N, C-alpha and C positions, 0 to 999 in steps of 0.2 A: 553599070548594067542597067538596060531598059527591063521600066516594070511589062510585065506580063499581062496582056489585057485580054488574052482570050478565055473562052469560057471551059469551064472543066467537063469533060465530056460525060462525067457523074452526076453533073447537075442536074437536077430537074425545074424544066419551065411550065408555065401554066399552058395547057392547049386550047386556051381561047385568045391568050394575049402571050404571046410566043417571046416575046422580050423580057417578060417579068418573071423572076424565080419561083416556082412554087414552094408556097407553106401549107398545104396540103393537100388530101386527096377528099376529093367528096364522097360522102359514106353511100350514097344514092347510086351512083353513076359511074363513080372509081376514075375520073379522070382528075388532072392534077389543075390546081386552082390556085391563083396568085391572089394579094389581099383584096384586087379590086372584085375578082368575084366570089371571094369567100363569106360565106353566112352560116347560120345554122340554123337545125331547125329545133322542135320543142325541147327537145333533150340533151340539144347542147353541143351535138355532133355538126361535122362540117358538113357543107352542104353547097353547092354551086348555085348561079343565077338562073341558070337553066331549069335545074330540077325543084327550085324555089317557086319560079314562075310559072313551070309547068303543074305542080302539085298543091299550089297554095289552096284552093275551092275544091279538091280530090275529094268527094267522101262516097259513101254507098248511097242510093235512093232510101235506103232505110233510116242512114243516118241527116238526111235531108229535113232540116225544120219546117220548109216550107212546102214540104210536100204535101199533096190535098188529101192524099188515102195513104192512111197507114197498113189496111191489107194490104195495097195494089204496092205500097212501097216494100213491104216484107215477100210478097210473088216476086215481083221483078228482081229483088237480091238475090233472095233463093235460086231463082231461074238462073242468073246470072252466075252466080257459084256453079250450080249443078252442070250447066251448058259449055263453060268454058275457067276452068279453072284460071290458069294463068291470067287470060284477059282479063278474069274478074279482079285480080289484085294489082294489075300494070298501072291503072291512076291513081291508086291509093298511096299516102304519104303515113308518118310517122302522125300519130297524135295520141292524147292522154288522155281523150274522153274513150272508155270503154265499156260504158255503161249500156248504148245503143247496142253493140256486140253480144252485151251479157244477156240483154231482153229478146233478141231476137235469137239467140241459144236455147233458153229457155221456151221461149213458144215452139221451137222445132224438135227440143227433146220431149217437152211433156206429150205433144202431139205425136210424136212417133212411138213412146216407148208406149202411150193409151193404146194407139192402135194395134201396138204388136201385143200388148197385155188383152185386148178384146179379142184378135185373133186365137189367143192360146184356150180362152174361154170357150170360144166359137167352135173350136176345131179338136181342141183335146179333150177327151171325155174322162182321162183320168187327172187333169189337173185340181178339179176341186177337192176329190177325194186325199191328192197329195197333200195340199194347201191345209187340210183338215189334221191331216195325219203327224203335220210339222208342228202343230199348234200346244204351245205351251201350257195355257188354260183348258184342262176338261170342257168348261162351260161354252167357251168360245169356238169353239169344235162343233156344236149343234146351231150356229148362227143359219141363216137363212140363205141361199145364195146370191141374194140381190147385196146383201149387208158383207157378204164376203167380197163380191165383184168390185164393190165401194170402199173396200179396205184395199184393194188392190190398186185402184187408183188412188185412192191417198197415199198411197206408198211411192208412186210413180211422184207425186206433187211433190214430197219431203226431200225424195231423191236428187232432183233436178238440179237444184242449186248445188249441192254437195258433187254430182257430178262434174258439174262446170269447174269449181273452185278446184278441185283435186288435179282434172285433168288439165287445166292450164295450170297449174303449179308446176306440173308433170314435164311438160312441153317446153317451161320458164325453164327449169334446172337444166334441161337436155341440153338448150340453146346454150347455155352459159359452161357448162361443163366441154361442150363442144368446140367453144373459143367464139360465139357471138356475143353481141351485147343486146342481153334480152330485157327490156322493161316489163312489165306488168301489164298495161295496156296494151302493148303488142301483143301478147303471147294469147290475152283474153280475146283480142280480135280475129288472130288465124286460128284460133280453135272455136270462138262464137260463131263466126261464119262457114265454119265447115260441117258447123252443127246442120248445114242444109241438107246433108246426107242421110238424117233422121227420117226426112221426109220419105223416104223411100220402103218407110217402116208401112206405107198406106199399103203395100203390095201383099196378099193375104201367103203363108207358106203352098208351095205347090209340093205333092209328094212326099209330105214330111220334110223338107228343104225349107228352109226360113231364107226363103228368097231375099225379101225387104231386108233382113238383118245383114246378109251378107253383101249386099248392093250399099247400105250405109257405112259399112267399115270401108269399101273399095273407095266411095266417092270422099270422106272423111280424111283418108289418107290421100289421095291426091288433091285437095284442096288445101287439105295443111302443108303437103310439100312445096306446094306452089308460093302460099303466104311467106313459108322460112324463106325459101331461095328471094321471094321480093324483097321483103326485109332486112333479110341477112347475107347480104352478097359476098362476103368474104369466106361464107362456109361453101367446100365444095358439093357436088350432086351427092357424093357417097353419105358427107357429114349431113346433109339434110336429109337423106332418106334414112338413117339412123339416128336422127334427132325424132323425128316423126315414129318411126318404126317401132322404136324400144318401148317409149310410155304406151302405144297402143299396144302391144302384145304384154305390157304388165297389165293395163285397166285390163284387157280383156280376160288376163288370165283369174284376175281377181276376182271378177265378174263371177265365173264360172267356178269358182271355189264353193 
């Protein structure tokens, strides 16, 4: 009996080298790859030669160490995230560097919450009296308005890093529960750059409606979904939606309590 030399119909082959058997699937684009195409990203996951070449030097303007102007880099990065969330993530790859996204998020959160607090003091006549009523120290309740506003701004500065860390952790846990390979750096970048939505807090309330806050939630939601879909392609659209929606609803509920 002669040996059967035909290829099994279930055997997978490299999409770039049809004669070579596949040894893995690229975690970036999903194509089958052989030993010649196989490589890995900074997390050790399989990446094909095309994705490695296309994304080797891809980063946001804010992450570019050679950018001549930090304010301009921040503005360009924020505009890219707000104007087209999907296109914003397309050129980016996995990287262990999450500090630039953290600083970007801090700037946006502090600016946005500071503007929201300023509008509240300016347009809500009862805000100061409510704050005084809720103070534990009776002597602190008689502090001047300027000190009360300064204390509110200080609260924004203190809570900003707490918000970033907690929200990033919640997103990371949600991705893992859904079956994604979530490292801290990727989750921090997704949440950090979604904080561009905080810039909408520049807008004042209109007819009692917090328009800026509503737009902030909408844009953060869309930017995060685009980021999750980009970095975790094994998740379905519904899973990506839930991964972002559940932590967002939990965080909003906690803030309202």
